[in-house]
C-alpha positions in Angstrom: -25.8 14.1 -22.7 -24.6 12.0 -19.9 -27.7 10.2 -20.0 -27.9 6.8 -21.1 -31.0 5.2 -23.5 -32.7 2.6 -22.7 -31.3 -0.4 -24.0 -27.5 0.6 -23.1 -29.3 1.4 -19.5 -30.2 -2.3 -20.2 -27.5 -3.9 -21.3 -25.0 -2.4 -18.4 -26.9 -3.4 -15.3 -27.8 -6.4 -16.6 -23.6 -6.9 -17.2 -22.9 -5.5 -13.4 -25.6 -8.3 -12.3 -24.1 -11.1 -13.6 -20.7 -10.2 -12.2 -22.0 -9.6 -8.5 -23.7 -13.1 -8.8 -20.6 -14.5 -10.0 -18.0 -12.7 -7.8 -17.5 -14.9 -5.3 -16.7 -18.2 -7.2 -14.4 -16.4 -9.4 -12.7 -15.1 -6.6 -12.5 -18.7 -5.7 -11.1 -20.1 -8.4 -8.6 -17.6 -9.1 -5.7 -15.6 -7.7 -5.6 -14.4 -4.4 -2.8 -12.0 -5.4 -1.7 -10.3 -9.0 0.8 -12.4 -11.3 3.0 -9.3 -11.2 3.4 -5.8 -10.3 5.2 -3.6 -13.1 4.2 0.1 -12.4 4.8 0.8 -16.2 3.0 -2.0 -17.4 -0.1 -0.6 -15.3 0.4 3.2 -17.1 0.6 1.8 -20.3 -2.3 -0.4 -19.6 -4.4 2.5 -18.0 -2.6 4.9 -20.4 -4.1 2.2 -23.6 -7.8 3.6 -22.7 -9.4 6.7 -24.8 -11.2 8.9 -22.7 -11.8 11.0 -25.5 -15.2 9.2 -27.7 -17.5 7.7 -26.1 -17.6 3.6 -25.2 -20.4 0.8 -25.5 -21.0 0.9 -21.3 -21.2 -2.6 -21.1 -17.3 -3.1 -22.8 -16.4 -0.1 -20.9 -17.6 -2.1 -17.4 -16.3 -5.3 -18.8 -12.9 -3.5 -19.5 -12.5 -2.4 -15.6 -13.5 -6.0 -13.9 -11.1 -7.6 -16.3 -7.9 -5.3 -15.5 -9.1 -5.6 -11.5 -9.6 -9.8 -11.5 -6.4 -9.8 -13.2 -3.9 -6.8 -11.5 -4.7 -6.1 -7.4 -4.8 -8.1 -4.7 -8.1 -9.4 -3.6 -9.0 -8.6 0.1 -12.8 -10.4 -0.4 -10.8 -13.8 -2.1 -11.3 -16.7 1.2 -7.6 -17.1 1.1 -6.9 -13.5 1.9 -5.4 -13.7 5.3 -4.5 -10.5 5.6 -5.2 -6.6 6.8 -8.3 -6.3 8.4 -10.3 -6.0 4.7 -12.6 -8.1 4.0 -15.3 -9.5 2.0 -18.0 -7.4 1.8 -22.0 -8.9 1.9 -23.6 -8.1 -1.6 -26.5 -6.6 0.8 -24.1 -4.6 1.4 -22.8 -4.3 -2.3 -26.7 -3.2 -3.1 -26.8 -0.4 -0.6 -22.7 1.3 -1.4 -25.3 1.0 -5.2 -28.3 2.9 -4.2 -26.5 5.2 -2.2 -24.5 5.9 -5.5 -28.1 6.5 -7.0 -29.9 8.3 -4.6 -27.0 10.5 -4.0 -27.8 12.0 -0.8 -26.3 14.5 1.2 -26.5 13.7 5.0 -25.2 16.7 6.0 -28.7 18.6 7.3 -31.7 16.4 9.0 -33.6 18.6 6.7 -32.0 16.9 3.4 -32.0 13.3 4.2 -34.5 13.1 7.0 -34.9 9.2 6.4 -31.1 8.5 5.8 -30.1 10.8 8.7 -32.3 8.2 11.6 -31.0 5.3 9.7 -27.7 6.4 10.3 -29.0 7.7 13.8 -31.0 3.7 14.6 -27.1 2.5 13.5 -25.3 4.5 16.2 -27.4 3.5 18.7 -27.0 -0.2 17.8 -23.3 0.3 17.8 -23.2 1.7 20.9 -24.7 -1.8 22.7 -22.2 -3.8 21.9 -20.2 -2.0 24.0 -22.6 -1.5 26.8 -23.8 2.0 27.2 -27.3 3.1 27.3 -29.4 4.1 23.8 -30.2 8.0 24.9 -26.4 8.2 25.9 -25.2 7.8 22.6 -24.2 9.7 20.3 -22.6 9.5 17.0 -20.9 9.1 13.6 -20.3 7.5 10.7 -16.5 8.1 8.9 -14.4 7.5 6.5 -12.5 4.8 8.1 -10.9 4.5 11.9 -8.0 7.3 11.0 -11.3 10.0 11.1 -13.1 8.0 14.0 -9.5 8.0 15.9 -9.1 11.7 15.1 -12.5 12.4 16.5 -11.3 11.1 19.5 -9.0 13.5 19.6 -10.5 16.7 19.4 -13.5 15.2 21.1 -11.2 14.4 24.2 -9.3 17.7 23.7 -12.5 20.3 23.4 -13.9 18.1 26.9 -10.5 18.6 28.6 -9.4 22.4 27.4 -12.9 24.8 27.1 -10.5 27.6 25.7 -9.6 25.0 22.5 -11.8 25.6 20.0 -11.3 29.0 20.0 -7.8 29.6 21.0 -5.8 26.3 19.7 -3.0 24.9 21.1 -1.6 28.1 21.7 -3.9 29.1 24.2 -3.5 26.1 26.7 -1.3 26.6 29.6 0.4 23.7 29.2 1.3 21.3 27.1 -1.6 18.3 26.1 -0.1 14.6 26.2 -2.2 10.9 25.9 -1.9 7.8 26.4 -1.7 4.8 23.5 0.0 1.5 23.8 3.1 1.1 21.7 1.1 -1.7 19.8 -1.7 0.5 19.0 -3.0 1.7 15.1 -0.8 4.6 14.0 -3.8 6.9 13.1 -3.4 8.1 16.5 0.3 8.9 15.6 -1.1 11.1 12.5 -3.9 12.3 14.2 -1.2 13.8 17.3 0.5 15.5 14.1 -3.0 16.5 12.1 -4.3 17.6 15.5 -1.4 20.2 15.9 -0.1 18.5 18.9 3.0 17.4 17.4 4.7 12.9 17.8 5.9 14.2 21.5 2.5 14.6 23.0 2.2 11.1 22.3 3.0 8.7 24.9 3.9 5.2 24.0 3.1 2.8 26.4 5.1 -0.3 27.1 3.5 -3.3 26.8 3.1 -7.0 28.2 4.6 -10.2 27.2 0.6 -10.5 25.6 1.1 -7.7 24.2 -0.8 -5.8 26.2 -1.2 -1.8 27.6 0.9 -2.0 31.2 -1.8 -0.5 33.7 1.1 -0.3 35.8 3.1 1.7 33.4 0.2 3.9 31.9 0.0 5.0 35.6 3.5 5.8 36.7 3.6 7.7 32.9 0.6 9.9 34.2 2.4 10.4 37.1 5.4 11.4 35.5 3.8 14.2 33.3 1.9 15.3 35.9 4.9 16.1 37.4 6.6 17.8 34.5 3.9 20.2 34.6 2.4 18.5 31.2 -1.5 18.4 31.0 -2.3 14.7 30.1 -6.2 14.2 28.7 -6.5 10.9 26.9 -6.2 7.7 27.4 -6.7 5.0 24.8 -7.3 1.1 24.8 -7.0 -1.0 22.0 -9.2 -4.1 21.4 -7.5 -6.0 19.2 -4.1 -4.7 17.9 -3.6 -4.4 14.4 -0.4 -6.6 14.7 -1.2 -9.5 16.9 -5.1 -9.4 17.5 -3.8 -7.8 21.6 -6.3 -6.6 23.4 -5.4 -3.9 26.4 -7.2 -5.0 29.8 -9.8 -2.2 29.6 -11.2 -2.8 33.3 -7.8 -1.5 34.5 -6.8 1.0 32.4 -10.0 2.6 32.3 -10.4 3.4 36.2 -6.9 4.8 36.0 -8.2 7.3 33.5 -10.7 8.1 35.7 -9.3 8.8 38.6 -7.1 10.7 36.8 -10.2 12.9 35.3 -8.3 11.7 31.4 -10.9 11.5 28.7 -11.1 7.1 28.0 -11.4 5.8 24.5 -11.6 2.4 23.1 -10.4 1.6 19.4 -12.2 -1.3 18.7 -12.6 -1.2 14.8 -12.0 -4.5 13.8 -12.6 -5.9 17.0 -15.4 -4.6 18.5 -17.8 -7.0 16.7 -16.0 -9.5 19.2 -19.1 -8.8 21.6 -21.3 -10.7 19.1 -20.2 -13.4 20.1 -20.2 -15.1 23.3 -16.5 -16.4 23.4 -15.1 -13.6 23.0 -18.2 -11.0 24.7 -15.4 -10.8 27.8 -12.8 -9.0 26.0 -15.1 -5.9 26.2 -15.2 -5.6 30.0 -14.1 -1.9 30.6 -16.1 -0.8 27.8 -19.3 0.1 29.4 -17.4 3.0 30.8 -15.3 4.7 28.4 -16.1 7.8 27.0 -15.7 7.3 23.6 -15.1 4.1 21.0 -14.5 3.1 17.4 -15.4 0.9 15.1 -15.3 -0.1 11.8 -18.3 -1.6 9.9 -16.2 -2.2 7.0 -14.1 -4.4 9.2 -15.6 -7.5 11.3 -19.6 -6.2 10.1 -18.0 -6.6 6.6 -19.6 -3.9 5.1 -17.7 -2.0 2.0 -15.1 0.1 2.2 -15.4 2.6 4.3 -17.5 2.7 7.0 -15.7 3.6 10.0 -17.8 4.7 13.1 -17.2 7.4 16.4 -19.3 6.8 19.1 -19.9 8.8 22.4 -21.7 8.6 25.6 -20.5 12.0 27.1 -23.4 14.3 26.2 -22.7 17.4 24.2 -19.4 15.9 23.0 -19.7 15.9 19.4 -21.2 19.5 19.3 -18.5 21.6 21.8 -15.9 19.5 19.5 -17.6 20.4 15.8 -19.9 22.9 15.7 -19.7 25.7 13.9 -22.3 28.7 12.9 -22.8 29.4 9.7 -25.4 31.7 7.4 -25.9 29.0 4.9 -26.6 25.4 5.7 -30.8 24.2 5.4 -32.3 24.7 8.5 -35.9 24.0 7.4 -35.8 20.9 11.0 -34.1 23.8 13.3 -36.7 23.9 15.7 -37.5 19.8 15.7 -35.7 17.7 17.9 -33.0 16.6 14.4 -29.2 16.1 14.2 -27.4 17.4 12.1 -24.9 15.9 11.6 -22.3 18.4 9.8 -22.0 19.4 13.0 -20.9 15.8 15.4 -18.0 15.1 12.8 -14.9 16.7 10.4 -16.9 15.5 7.4 -19.6 18.3 6.1 -21.1 16.8 3.0 -21.5 13.8 3.5 -22.2 10.7 1.8 -25.2 7.7 3.3 -22.0 5.4 4.8 -24.8 3.7 7.0 -26.2 2.3 4.3 -24.8 -0.4 3.4 -24.5 -1.4 7.0 -28.3 -1.0 7.7 -29.5 -3.0 5.0 -27.6 -6.1 5.0 -28.5 -6.3 8.7 -32.0 -5.9 7.1 -31.6 -9.0 5.4 -29.5 -11.2 7.6 -30.4 -9.6 11.0 -27.5 -9.8 13.8 -28.4 -13.2 14.1 -26.5 -13.5 11.0 -23.8 -11.2 12.2 -23.7 -13.3 15.0 -22.8 -16.6 13.2 -20.4 -15.4 10.8 -18.7 -13.7 13.6 -18.2 -17.0 15.4 -17.4 -18.8 12.5 -14.4 -16.6 11.5 -13.4 -17.0 15.5 -13.7 -20.9 14.8 -11.5 -21.0 11.5 -9.0 -18.7 13.3 -8.6 -21.6 15.9 -8.1 -24.0 13.4 -5.6 -21.9 11.3 -3.8 -21.9 14.8 -4.6 -25.4 15.3 -2.9 -26.6 11.6 0.4 -24.3 12.3 1.0 -25.6 15.5 0.3 -29.1 14.4 2.8 -28.7 11.1 5.7 -27.2 13.3 5.2 -23.6 13.3 6.1 -21.1 15.9 3.1 -19.3 17.0 4.6 -16.0 18.6 0.8 -13.9 19.9 -1.1 -14.8 22.1 -4.8 -13.9 21.8 -8.6 -15.6 20.9 -9.0 -13.6 18.1 -8.4 -14.8 14.9 -5.2 -13.8 14.0 -2.1 -15.6 14.2 1.7 -14.5 14.4 4.1 -17.1 13.5 7.5 -17.8 12.6 9.9 -21.2 12.2 11.5 -23.2 14.3 14.2 -20.2 14.2 12.1 -16.9 15.1 15.1 -14.7 14.3 15.5 -15.5 10.6 13.5 -12.5 9.3 15.0 -13.0 5.8 13.5 -16.5 5.9 10.1 -15.1 6.7 10.4 -12.8 4.4 11.2 -14.9 1.1 8.6 -17.6 2.6 6.0 -14.5 2.6 7.3 -13.8 -1.3 6.2 -17.5 -2.4 3.0 -16.9 -0.8 2.3 -13.9 -2.4 3.6 -15.0 -5.4 2.6 -18.2 -5.7 -1.0 -16.8 -6.5 -2.8 -19.2 -3.6 -2.9 -16.8 -0.7 -2.6 -13.4 0.5 -0.8 -12.7 4.3 2.1 -9.9 5.3 5.2 -10.0 7.8 5.0 -7.7 10.8 7.2 -7.0 13.7 6.2 -7.7 17.8 7.1 -5.3 20.5 9.1 -3.4 17.7 11.6 -6.8 17.0 10.5 -9.7 16.5 10.1 -10.7 13.1 6.8 -12.8 12.6 4.4 -14.0 9.4 0.6 -12.8 9.9 -2.6 -14.1 8.8 -5.9 -13.4 10.1 -9.1 -14.5 9.0 -11.2 -11.7 7.8 -13.7 -13.1 5.5 -17.1 -15.0 6.3 -16.3 -17.2 3.4 -13.0 -18.4 4.7 -13.8 -22.1 5.4 -10.7 -24.8 6.5 -10.0 -25.8 3.3 -9.1 -22.5 2.9 -6.8 -23.1 5.8 -5.3 -25.9 4.9 -4.3 -24.2 1.4 -2.5 -21.8 3.0 -0.5 -24.2 5.7 0.5 -26.2 2.8 1.7 -23.6 0.7 3.6 -22.2 4.2 5.1 -25.4 4.5 6.5 -25.8 0.9 8.1 -22.6 1.2 9.6 -23.2 4.7 11.1 -26.7 3.1 12.7 -24.4 0.2 13.7 -21.3 2.5 15.0 -22.7 5.8 
């Protein structure tokens, strides 16, 4: 009833093969943004499809693909200079397809031993980027950085407060608090809510002129909270803030956390892959002493979304935070040296997330990834050079491929928004606006795509220059 005939199947997969093969070239030749954003038109388009009667498979596939080409911002576009959602490798797309085909559940080792061991190998490989010893590393793939950072807060709570798992926050003797950069990703604000801590438990530490967490301010805030009877339990350092690519001084932050007996987490969701580029490796100095880390394979490692990873080198920390005894899960491998991944993270039944990274690594190797990261860093350097040469004011200071910039009147936020809207409407590229330090308006462009070349940067800057002439 839900199977395809042999002829239908052949037509469907041949149509998909042609689509995948032509995709990069078609994106390059087309718009980076949709021509219009009309909610009524979108609902009318979607409501116009008949879901009662069958449609030929290749026709249904073509309809969806054409609508997606026309009606979305394209993160895989070489002139998408946006939030770090890069183009996926073709190998990663194939890996995601295999995952859907075999549909393994990696909750229990005995159900998916090969898939589980692949993910555990990848966990060790990724932990190695932070200078961790393989035997000390454990971790789990997640839906994304939000889940990974949520896992960090939960794991740190469970480590600091042995009663937390059973008694919850009401069973604690004092109020837990934790510390993040004022420029951190807002997943930690959400984690504070979801964990039941409340947003007041999050301490936003002031940043310096380079938008990095200020160690002396962090120390003072911890001391002040201790004096007020609070219970500090976690410090977070960021490698590559979303706004401006700031990198916290981990080598200074980590010792403060250790001195006070606090869990030290490194959020390297997008910039953890900097470890692959010798010119950027020093950004991770201090991460080797972290208790845990977040890295997203669907960011600088170019895997299809979503593919976050939570890593720790604290033995037993994951089981203490997440282990639940139950009578119904498979136990065929209970006596062996195995990992049941549902006991190590927030998800229970879980997709084989790691295959898209594994297949890409098998095909391209770390060697290919090193070349891709180095190339994106060089293109990012060129982007900054072009903007400076054409009279734009660069506002951030980072070796990562992200540039925050403004006109020579950086207080003219309205002009910056008009420029962004012009770029969007042109279809030439996608960039965003943001505020640095909570106040300074800025345009933001980030190199996220291994296919982006200097010619793509030139086209973006030319479009920006045209908009500046019009709106300033």
